[in-house]
C-alpha positions as CSV (number, residue, x, y, z in Angstrom):
1,M,102.1,142.5,138.4
2,R,105.4,141.7,140.2
3,P,104.9,141.6,144.0
4,S,108.6,140.7,144.3
5,R,111.7,140.1,142.2
6,D,111.0,136.4,142.2
7,L,107.2,136.4,141.8
8,N,105.3,137.4,138.7
9,I,101.5,137.3,138.4
10,T,99.7,137.9,135.1
11,L,96.0,138.4,134.7
12,S,94.6,138.6,131.1
13,A,91.3,138.7,129.3
14,D,91.0,138.2,125.6
15,G,88.0,138.2,123.4
16,G,87.0,138.6,119.8
17,V,84.2,138.2,117.3
18,N,85.3,136.9,114.0
19,D,83.0,137.0,110.9
20,D,85.0,134.6,108.8
21,A,85.2,133.9,105.1
22,R,82.2,132.1,103.7
23,Y,83.8,130.8,100.5
24,F,83.8,127.1,100.0
25,G,85.1,126.7,96.5
26,T,84.6,127.2,92.8
27,P,83.0,124.5,90.7
28,L,85.0,123.3,87.6
29,R,83.3,123.2,84.2
30,N,84.2,119.9,82.5
31,G,87.1,119.6,84.9
32,V,88.5,123.1,84.0
33,L,88.4,126.4,85.9
34,D,86.2,128.9,84.0
35,E,88.0,132.2,84.5
36,R,84.6,134.0,84.4
37,L,83.7,132.3,87.7
38,R,86.9,132.7,89.7
39,R,85.5,135.6,91.7
40,T,82.0,134.2,92.2
41,N,81.0,132.9,95.6
42,F,78.3,130.3,95.2
43,N,77.2,130.3,98.8
44,V,73.8,131.6,99.8
45,A,73.2,135.2,100.6
46,D,72.5,134.7,104.3
47,S,75.5,132.5,104.9
48,V,77.2,132.6,108.3
49,V,80.6,131.7,109.6
50,K,81.0,133.4,113.0
51,Y,83.1,132.9,116.1
52,D,82.6,134.6,119.4
53,D,85.5,133.7,121.7
54,R,86.5,134.8,125.3
55,V,89.5,133.6,127.3
56,W,90.4,134.5,130.9
57,R,93.8,133.5,132.3
58,A,95.7,133.8,135.6
59,K,99.4,132.9,135.5
60,V,101.8,132.7,138.5
61,D,105.5,132.3,138.0
62,W,107.6,131.9,141.2
63,Q,111.4,131.4,141.4
64,A,111.2,129.7,144.8
65,T,115.0,129.2,145.1
66,A,118.0,129.3,142.8
67,G,117.2,125.9,141.5
68,V,113.4,125.6,141.9
69,R,110.8,127.4,139.7
70,L,107.0,126.9,140.1
71,R,104.5,127.9,137.5
72,N,100.7,127.7,137.5
73,E,98.1,128.7,134.9
74,T,94.4,128.7,135.4
75,Y,92.1,129.5,132.5
76,H,88.5,129.5,131.3
77,L,87.5,129.6,127.6
78,S,84.0,130.1,126.3
79,T,83.2,130.1,122.6
80,D,80.0,130.3,120.5
81,R,80.4,129.2,116.9
82,H,77.9,129.3,114.1
83,W,78.1,127.9,110.5
84,R,75.2,128.2,108.0
85,N,76.1,127.6,104.4
86,A,75.5,125.7,101.2
87,E,79.0,124.0,100.9
88,A,78.9,121.7,97.9
89,Y,78.8,122.9,94.2
90,A,79.1,121.0,91.0
91,F,78.2,121.7,87.3
92,N,75.5,119.6,85.7
93,A,76.5,117.3,82.8
94,P,75.9,119.9,80.0
95,G,77.9,122.5,82.0
96,T,75.0,125.0,81.9
97,A,74.0,125.1,85.6
98,V,75.5,124.6,89.1
99,N,73.9,122.2,91.5
100,R,74.3,123.2,95.2
101,S,73.9,120.8,98.1
102,D,75.0,120.2,101.7
103,Y,72.9,122.9,103.2
104,L,74.6,122.7,106.6
105,E,73.9,124.6,109.8
106,I,75.9,123.8,112.9
107,L,76.2,125.7,116.3
108,H,78.8,125.0,119.0
109,D,78.3,126.3,122.5
110,Q,81.5,125.3,124.3
111,E,83.2,126.0,127.6
112,Q,86.6,124.8,128.9
113,T,88.1,125.3,132.3
114,G,91.6,124.1,133.1
115,N,94.7,124.3,135.3
116,R,98.3,123.5,134.5
117,F,101.0,123.3,137.2
118,D,104.6,122.4,136.7
119,A,107.8,122.5,138.9
120,A,111.3,122.8,137.4
121,F,114.4,121.7,139.3
122,D,117.9,122.7,138.1
123,G,120.6,120.7,139.8
124,Q,122.9,117.7,139.6
125,L,122.2,114.1,139.0
126,G,125.2,111.7,139.5
127,G,127.5,114.7,139.1
128,M,125.9,115.7,135.8
129,K,123.9,118.9,135.1
130,S,120.2,118.1,135.1
131,R,116.9,120.0,134.5
132,F,113.8,118.1,135.7
133,I,110.2,119.2,135.2
134,V,107.1,117.5,136.6
135,G,103.6,118.7,136.3
136,L,99.8,118.2,136.4
137,D,97.5,119.2,133.6
138,W,93.7,119.2,134.2
139,Y,90.8,120.5,132.1
140,R,87.1,119.9,131.5
141,T,85.3,120.7,128.3
142,K,81.6,120.9,127.7
143,L,79.9,121.2,124.3
144,L,76.3,121.6,123.1
145,H,76.2,120.5,119.5
146,T,73.3,121.8,117.4
147,N,72.8,121.0,113.8
148,N,70.4,120.1,110.9
149,S,71.8,116.7,110.2
150,P,71.6,114.9,107.8
151,Y,72.3,118.1,106.0
152,G,69.8,118.0,103.1
153,G,68.7,120.8,100.9
154,A,69.6,121.5,97.2
155,S,69.2,124.1,94.6
156,T,70.3,124.9,91.0
157,V,71.7,128.2,90.0
158,D,72.8,130.0,86.8
159,P,76.5,130.4,87.2
160,F,76.7,133.3,84.7
161,N,73.7,135.2,86.0
162,F,74.1,134.2,89.6
163,A,71.4,134.8,92.2
164,P,72.6,133.5,95.6
165,G,69.1,132.9,97.1
166,G,68.7,132.1,100.8
167,F,69.5,129.2,103.1
168,L,66.6,126.6,103.1
169,S,66.9,123.3,104.8
170,P,64.3,120.5,104.9
171,V,65.6,119.5,108.4
172,P,65.2,121.8,111.4
173,T,68.3,123.0,113.3
174,I,67.9,121.6,116.8
175,P,70.2,120.5,119.6
176,G,71.6,117.1,118.8
177,R,74.2,116.2,121.4
178,A,75.7,117.3,124.8
179,S,79.2,116.1,125.5
180,E,81.6,116.5,128.3
181,L,85.3,115.6,128.4
182,K,87.3,115.4,131.6
183,T,91.1,115.0,131.3
184,T,93.8,114.7,133.9
185,A,97.4,114.2,132.9
186,L,100.7,113.8,134.8
187,F,103.9,114.6,132.9
188,A,107.6,114.7,133.5
189,E,110.7,115.4,131.4
190,N,114.4,115.6,132.0
191,A,117.4,117.1,130.2
192,L,120.7,115.6,131.3
193,D,124.2,116.7,130.3
194,L,126.0,113.4,130.0
195,T,129.2,115.2,128.9
196,K,130.1,118.6,127.5
197,E,129.2,117.3,124.1
198,W,126.3,114.9,124.8
199,K,122.8,115.7,126.1
200,L,120.0,113.2,126.8
201,V,116.4,114.3,126.8
202,A,113.4,112.1,127.9
203,G,109.7,112.7,128.7
204,L,106.6,110.8,129.8
205,R,103.0,111.7,129.9
206,S,100.0,109.7,131.3
207,D,96.5,110.9,130.5
208,H,93.2,109.8,132.0
209,M,90.2,110.9,130.0
210,E,86.5,110.4,130.3
211,L,84.1,111.2,127.4
212,D,80.5,111.5,128.4
213,T,78.0,112.0,125.5
214,T,74.2,112.2,125.5
215,D,72.2,112.0,122.3
216,L,69.5,114.6,122.9
217,R,67.3,113.3,120.1
218,G,67.5,109.7,120.9
219,G,68.0,110.0,124.7
220,V,71.0,107.6,124.7
221,R,74.0,108.3,127.0
222,M,77.4,106.7,126.4
223,V,80.5,107.0,128.5
224,K,84.0,105.9,127.5
225,K,87.3,106.2,129.3
226,Y,90.9,106.3,127.8
227,S,94.2,106.1,129.6
228,P,97.0,106.6,127.0
229,A,100.7,106.9,128.0
230,T,103.1,108.6,125.6
231,G,106.7,109.5,125.7
232,R,109.9,110.6,123.9
233,L,113.6,109.9,124.1
234,G,116.3,111.8,122.3
235,A,120.0,112.7,122.3
236,V,122.0,115.7,121.1
237,W,125.7,115.6,120.2
238,S,127.5,118.9,119.8
239,P,131.1,118.2,118.7
240,S,131.7,121.9,118.2
241,E,130.0,125.3,118.6
242,A,129.1,125.2,114.9
243,L,127.6,121.8,114.6
244,S,124.9,119.7,116.5
245,L,123.6,116.3,115.6
246,Y,120.4,114.9,117.2
247,G,118.0,112.0,117.1
248,Q,114.7,111.3,118.8
249,F,111.8,108.8,119.1
250,G,108.4,109.8,120.3
251,T,104.8,108.5,120.6
252,G,101.6,110.5,120.9
253,T,97.9,110.6,120.6
254,D,95.7,113.2,118.8
255,P,93.8,115.5,121.2
256,L,90.5,114.0,122.2
257,S,88.8,117.4,122.4
258,G,87.9,117.1,118.6
259,A,85.9,114.0,119.3
260,L,83.2,116.1,121.1
261,S,81.7,117.0,117.7
262,L,82.1,113.6,116.0
263,P,79.2,111.4,115.2
264,G,78.2,109.5,118.4
265,G,80.2,112.0,120.4
266,G,83.3,110.3,119.3
267,N,83.1,107.6,122.0
268,I,82.5,104.8,119.5
269,F,86.1,105.4,118.2
270,D,89.5,104.6,119.7
271,L,92.2,107.2,120.0
272,A,94.3,108.1,117.0
273,K,97.9,107.2,117.9
274,G,101.2,107.9,116.3
275,R,105.0,107.6,116.6
276,Q,107.9,109.5,115.1
277,V,111.6,108.8,114.5
278,E,113.7,111.8,113.5
279,V,117.4,112.5,113.0
280,G,119.0,115.7,112.0
281,A,121.8,118.2,112.1
282,K,122.1,121.9,112.7
283,G,125.1,124.0,111.9
284,A,126.5,127.5,111.6
285,V,128.2,129.3,108.6
286,P,130.1,132.2,110.2
287,A,131.4,133.5,106.9
288,V,127.8,134.6,105.9
289,R,126.4,134.9,109.4
290,G,124.2,131.9,108.5
291,E,122.8,128.7,109.9
292,W,121.4,125.5,108.3
293,T,119.3,122.5,109.4
294,V,118.6,119.1,107.9
295,A,116.0,116.7,109.3
296,L,115.0,113.2,108.2
297,Y,111.9,111.7,109.8
298,K,109.3,109.0,109.6
299,I,105.8,109.5,111.1
300,E,103.2,106.8,111.4
301,K,99.6,107.4,112.5
302,R,96.9,104.8,113.0
303,N,93.2,104.8,113.9
304,L,92.6,107.8,111.7
305,L,89.0,108.8,110.9
306,S,87.6,108.8,107.4
307,R,84.3,109.8,105.8
308,D,82.4,107.6,103.4
309,A,83.3,109.0,100.0
310,S,79.6,108.9,99.0
311,N,78.0,109.8,102.3
312,P,79.7,112.4,104.5
313,N,77.4,111.4,107.4
314,I,79.1,108.0,107.8
315,T,82.5,108.0,109.5
316,Q,84.9,105.0,109.9
317,Q,88.2,104.5,111.6
318,I,91.0,103.3,109.3
319,G,94.2,101.5,109.8
320,Q,97.4,103.5,109.2
321,Q,99.2,106.0,107.1
322,S,102.8,107.1,107.2
323,S,105.1,109.9,106.0
324,T,108.9,109.7,105.3
325,G,110.7,112.9,104.4
326,I,113.6,115.3,104.6
327,E,113.4,119.0,105.4
328,L,116.2,121.5,104.6
329,A,116.4,125.1,105.8
330,F,119.0,127.9,105.4
331,A,119.2,131.4,106.8
332,A,122.0,134.0,106.3
333,E,122.9,137.6,106.3
334,P,125.7,137.7,103.7
335,V,125.8,141.5,103.7
336,R,124.7,143.7,106.6
337,G,121.1,144.5,106.1
338,W,120.5,141.8,103.5
339,T,118.9,138.5,104.8
340,I,117.9,135.3,103.0
341,D,115.7,132.5,104.3
342,A,115.0,129.4,102.3
343,N,113.5,126.0,103.0
344,A,112.4,122.9,101.2
345,A,110.7,119.6,102.0
346,F,110.6,116.3,100.2
347,L,108.0,113.8,101.4
348,R,106.7,110.3,100.7
349,A,103.3,109.9,102.2
350,R,101.2,106.7,101.9
351,Y,98.2,104.9,103.2
352,D,99.6,101.8,104.7
353,D,96.4,100.2,105.7
354,F,93.2,101.9,104.5
355,K,90.0,100.2,103.4
356,E,87.8,103.1,102.3
357,L,84.0,102.9,102.6
358,V,82.5,103.7,99.2
359,S,78.8,103.4,98.9
360,G,78.7,100.8,101.6
361,A,81.6,98.7,100.2
362,L,85.2,98.5,101.4
363,V,87.8,99.5,98.8
364,S,91.5,99.1,99.4
365,R,93.6,102.3,99.2
366,D,96.8,100.7,100.5
367,G,99.9,102.3,98.9
368,M,98.1,105.4,97.7
369,T,99.1,109.0,98.6
370,P,96.7,110.8,101.0
371,T,94.6,113.5,99.5
372,G,95.7,117.1,99.7
373,V,99.3,116.3,100.8
374,P,102.0,118.0,98.7
375,E,105.1,115.8,98.5
376,R,107.3,118.8,97.4
377,T,107.3,122.2,99.0
378,A,109.7,125.1,99.0
379,S,109.9,128.8,99.8
380,V,112.5,131.6,99.7
381,W,112.4,135.0,101.2
382,T,114.9,137.8,101.0
383,A,114.8,141.3,102.6
384,Y,117.0,144.3,102.4
385,R,117.2,147.3,104.7
386,F,118.1,150.0,102.2
387,L,117.7,152.8,104.7
388,P,118.0,152.8,108.5
389,R,114.2,152.7,108.9
390,W,113.1,151.1,105.6
391,Q,113.1,147.4,104.6
392,A,111.9,145.8,101.4
393,G,111.2,142.1,101.0
394,F,110.4,139.7,98.2
395,G,109.7,135.9,98.2
396,A,108.2,132.9,96.5
397,R,106.2,129.9,97.8
398,Y,106.0,126.6,95.9
399,V,103.6,123.8,96.6
400,G,103.7,120.6,94.5
401,E,101.0,118.5,93.1
402,R,98.4,116.9,95.5
403,Q,96.2,114.0,95.0
404,G,92.5,114.9,94.4
405,N,91.0,111.7,95.7
406,T,92.0,108.6,97.7
407,A,92.1,106.5,94.5
408,N,94.8,108.8,93.2
409,T,93.1,109.1,89.8
410,T,93.1,113.0,89.8
411,K,95.5,115.6,91.0
412,L,95.5,119.2,92.1
413,P,98.1,121.2,90.1
414,S,101.3,122.7,91.7
415,Y,101.6,126.4,92.1
416,T,104.1,129.2,92.9
417,V,103.0,132.4,94.6
418,L,105.0,135.6,94.8
419,D,104.8,138.0,97.7
420,A,106.4,141.4,98.5
421,S,106.6,143.7,101.5
422,L,107.7,147.1,102.6
423,A,108.3,148.0,106.2
424,Y,108.9,151.4,107.9
425,D,110.0,151.9,111.6
426,Y,108.2,155.1,112.3
427,S,109.5,155.1,115.9
428,R,110.8,152.8,118.5
429,N,107.2,151.9,119.5
430,L,105.4,152.1,116.1
431,K,106.1,150.0,113.0
432,L,104.2,150.3,109.7
433,G,104.0,147.6,107.1
434,L,102.7,147.1,103.6
435,A,102.4,143.6,102.2
436,V,101.2,142.4,98.8
437,K,100.2,138.7,98.7
438,N,100.0,136.8,95.4
439,L,101.8,139.6,93.5
440,A,101.0,138.1,90.1
441,N,97.3,137.6,90.9
442,R,97.5,134.0,90.0
443,D,94.7,131.5,90.3
444,Y,95.7,128.4,92.2
445,A,94.0,125.6,94.1
446,L,94.6,125.4,97.9
447,A,92.4,122.3,98.2
448,G,89.4,120.6,96.5
449,T,88.5,117.6,94.3
450,A,90.5,117.8,91.2
451,N,87.7,117.4,88.6
452,T,84.7,118.9,90.5
453,R,85.7,121.9,92.6
454,W,88.7,124.0,93.7
455,L,89.1,126.0,96.8
456,L,91.0,128.9,95.2
457,G,93.7,130.8,97.0
458,A,93.2,134.5,97.6
459,P,93.7,136.9,94.7
460,R,96.2,139.7,94.8
461,T,95.7,141.1,98.3
462,V,97.2,144.3,99.8
463,Q,97.6,144.5,103.6
464,L,98.5,147.6,105.6
465,T,99.5,147.0,109.2
466,A,100.5,149.1,112.2
467,R,102.1,147.6,115.3
468,A,102.4,149.6,118.4
469,S,104.0,148.8,121.8
470,F,103.4,150.6,125.0
């Protein structure tokens, strides 16, 4: 709705029910994937992974004057989520049967109401072009957490004559915790053109959070407040239209909303904090209608959460981990209708200060690589418009080895996946697409523990899509 040329009002309502995948991995037999089991889902027959989400939004965008723009967004989110699964599978010592455990049932009934307002001012500061934004962000989140902790239950199944059975837990599923998070944040940022070639960017954010948790089983209520302040400072130098160099430093905290479902409601833990230093360059290659980017960075995060390796019901807060890396990207259209996109990343990730809790004892993991983190990744995609309405594409994705445990004694293997696509522009408002993922139908591990279980990537998958605009 546009009451006037300078005022735009948008009202929207979105909702969806998602019955998600209920696959939690394939057990390895003597540390090796048995191809006979690669399409077997070892979950129970009545497993559930379901999300019911609804979002209402009202947005107002007003160009008050030539140099003043006001924006406001009010929203309300409600979501009901339900998980009921047997999530852990491992072969017995002889390799004749699979033991299932972690019969887990969790329900989340969550609501979030919020409002975000910001004002942007375009003008001059000391004779230099300036764009200043100031705003207020407020939201309140409520969560009723229901579960069957400590997630007992176990069964043994024949992997080659598999009968899934049903979900059976020795612990009833009852409400465990009611949590409420209130957050108010003030933020401001400014982009200042120091000269034609130099631009300075800065931002600050101050949050005030209150986390209120009640243990519905024990009757204990706890309240904790946080007041983090974060910011960023950066500069951009553009000596020519074909080249820009930049550098920035920033600090941040992980969103506290995830703490609503942590043990104790999360209010026994401090905020996870981080900082990042990054420098890079972006350039153009007019001869092939291309562009490239290079970025070097170091990220440090501390106060991360970690589960006891032997008891997932125990959570601790560890010291620090860091990542140092370089990312490269290139995109071009060397011939009209033929495009190429490629990127690669080289990373060094380490636990800097991590004493892991293993069966009640602390074990140092300092200097180890975090689990599940590939230190080498790359992808390339090329597409060709061979007719005015037809385009074909082909690409490859590479993910390097990842550590299978915090002790770095096992690894998940690297993999390369091939994809292809075919697109047809039926009309200006209707586009059809055919995509084939994992063209070679390769088995590969997305995640897991290297010697016990792999979460396999999807097999060859064909997707047909239609996109219409009105």
